[in-house]
C-alpha positions as CSV (number, residue, x, y, z in Angstrom):
1,X,149.5,125.6,44.2
2,X,150.0,127.7,40.8
3,X,148.0,125.1,38.8
4,X,145.1,125.3,40.8
5,X,145.0,128.9,41.0
6,X,145.7,129.5,37.3
7,X,143.9,126.6,35.4
8,X,140.9,124.9,35.3
9,X,140.2,121.3,35.8
10,X,141.0,119.6,32.4
11,X,142.4,123.0,30.9
12,X,145.7,122.5,29.3
13,X,148.0,125.4,28.3
14,X,150.7,125.0,25.9
15,X,154.3,125.4,26.9
16,X,155.9,123.6,24.0
17,X,153.0,122.6,21.7
18,X,152.3,118.9,21.2
19,X,155.2,118.2,23.5
20,X,155.1,119.5,27.1
21,X,151.7,121.1,28.4
22,X,150.2,122.4,32.0
23,X,146.9,120.5,32.6
24,X,145.2,120.7,35.5
25,X,144.0,116.8,36.5
26,X,142.1,115.7,40.0
27,X,143.3,111.7,40.1
28,X,141.3,110.4,42.8
29,X,143.1,107.0,42.2
30,X,146.4,105.8,41.9
31,X,148.9,105.8,39.0
32,X,147.1,106.2,35.8
33,X,143.7,106.6,37.6
34,X,143.9,103.1,38.9
35,X,141.0,102.3,41.4
36,X,139.6,105.9,41.2
37,X,137.8,107.4,44.0
38,X,139.2,104.8,46.7
39,X,140.6,107.9,48.3
40,X,140.8,106.7,52.1
41,X,142.4,103.5,50.8
42,X,145.1,105.5,49.3
43,X,145.5,107.6,52.4
44,X,146.1,104.6,54.3
45,X,148.4,103.2,52.0
46,X,150.3,106.4,52.2
47,X,150.1,106.7,56.0
48,X,151.5,102.8,56.6
49,X,154.2,103.0,53.6
50,X,155.2,106.7,55.4
51,X,155.6,104.7,58.7
52,X,157.5,101.9,57.6
53,X,160.2,104.2,55.4
54,X,160.4,106.2,58.7
55,X,161.0,103.4,60.7
56,X,163.4,101.7,58.4
57,X,165.3,105.3,57.9
58,X,165.4,105.9,61.9
59,X,166.2,101.8,62.7
60,X,168.8,101.0,60.1
61,X,170.2,104.1,58.9
62,X,173.3,103.1,60.3
63,X,173.8,100.3,58.1
64,X,171.9,101.7,54.7
65,X,174.1,103.0,52.1
66,X,173.6,106.8,51.2
67,X,171.6,105.8,48.1
68,X,169.3,103.5,49.8
69,X,168.5,106.6,52.1
70,X,168.6,108.8,49.7
71,X,166.0,107.1,47.2
72,X,163.6,106.1,50.3
73,X,163.4,110.1,51.4
74,X,162.3,110.7,47.8
75,X,159.7,108.0,47.7
76,X,158.7,109.2,51.5
77,X,158.8,113.1,50.1
78,X,156.8,112.2,47.1
79,X,154.2,110.0,49.5
80,X,153.6,112.5,51.7
81,X,153.2,115.5,49.0
82,X,150.4,113.2,47.3
83,X,149.0,112.2,50.9
84,X,148.8,116.1,51.5
85,X,146.5,116.5,48.5
86,X,144.5,113.8,49.2
87,X,143.8,114.9,52.7
88,X,143.2,118.5,51.5
89,X,141.1,118.3,48.3
90,X,140.1,114.3,48.1
91,X,142.5,113.8,45.1
92,X,146.2,114.1,43.9
93,X,146.8,117.4,42.0
94,X,148.4,116.3,38.7
95,X,149.8,119.3,36.2
96,X,152.3,118.1,33.8
97,X,151.6,116.8,30.8
98,X,154.0,115.2,28.2
99,X,151.1,114.3,25.9
100,X,152.4,110.8,25.4
101,X,151.8,110.3,29.2
102,X,149.4,110.1,32.1
103,X,149.5,113.7,33.6
104,X,151.9,113.9,36.3
105,X,153.2,116.2,39.3
106,X,156.4,116.4,41.6
107,X,155.8,114.0,44.1
108,X,154.9,111.3,41.2
109,X,158.3,112.2,40.0
110,X,160.2,112.0,43.2
111,X,158.6,108.6,44.1
112,X,159.4,107.2,40.4
113,X,163.0,108.6,40.9
114,X,163.2,107.2,44.5
115,X,161.9,103.9,43.1
116,X,164.5,103.7,40.4
117,X,167.3,104.6,42.6
118,X,166.4,102.2,45.0
119,X,166.4,99.1,42.6
120,X,169.5,100.5,41.1
121,X,171.2,100.3,44.8
122,X,169.7,96.9,45.5
123,X,170.7,95.4,41.9
124,X,174.2,96.9,42.0
125,X,174.5,96.4,45.9
126,X,178.4,95.9,46.7
127,X,179.3,96.4,43.3
128,X,181.5,99.0,42.0
129,X,180.9,101.1,38.8
130,X,182.4,99.3,36.0
131,X,183.0,96.0,37.7
132,X,181.6,92.9,36.2
133,X,179.8,89.6,37.6
């Protein structure tokens, strides 16, 4: 990974000064560093949640709409990406730094986009764009 090859832990490189930096952080916790150093717990959660998502996609894919499937694939991809980091180095490797938000990575972005898309799909299930009520 480029961030690990070119940055030292904690080192930051401005891409757009005070807006976007590349900062290497090893996160042993969950989002925002919650429950730091509980690597085994997060590995177990990632494996179980990935299994559930795969089971759902395989068994119910015929009844799921495209948005739901896409959102679950995004969440699954992000989960497996972070799981890979945890298994390889014992922490998630974060490097995107917006300076006003905790440092994150591509996998985190996929999980977030997938969760928002899934919520959108559930909230607007059966409704067409522009339809009220």
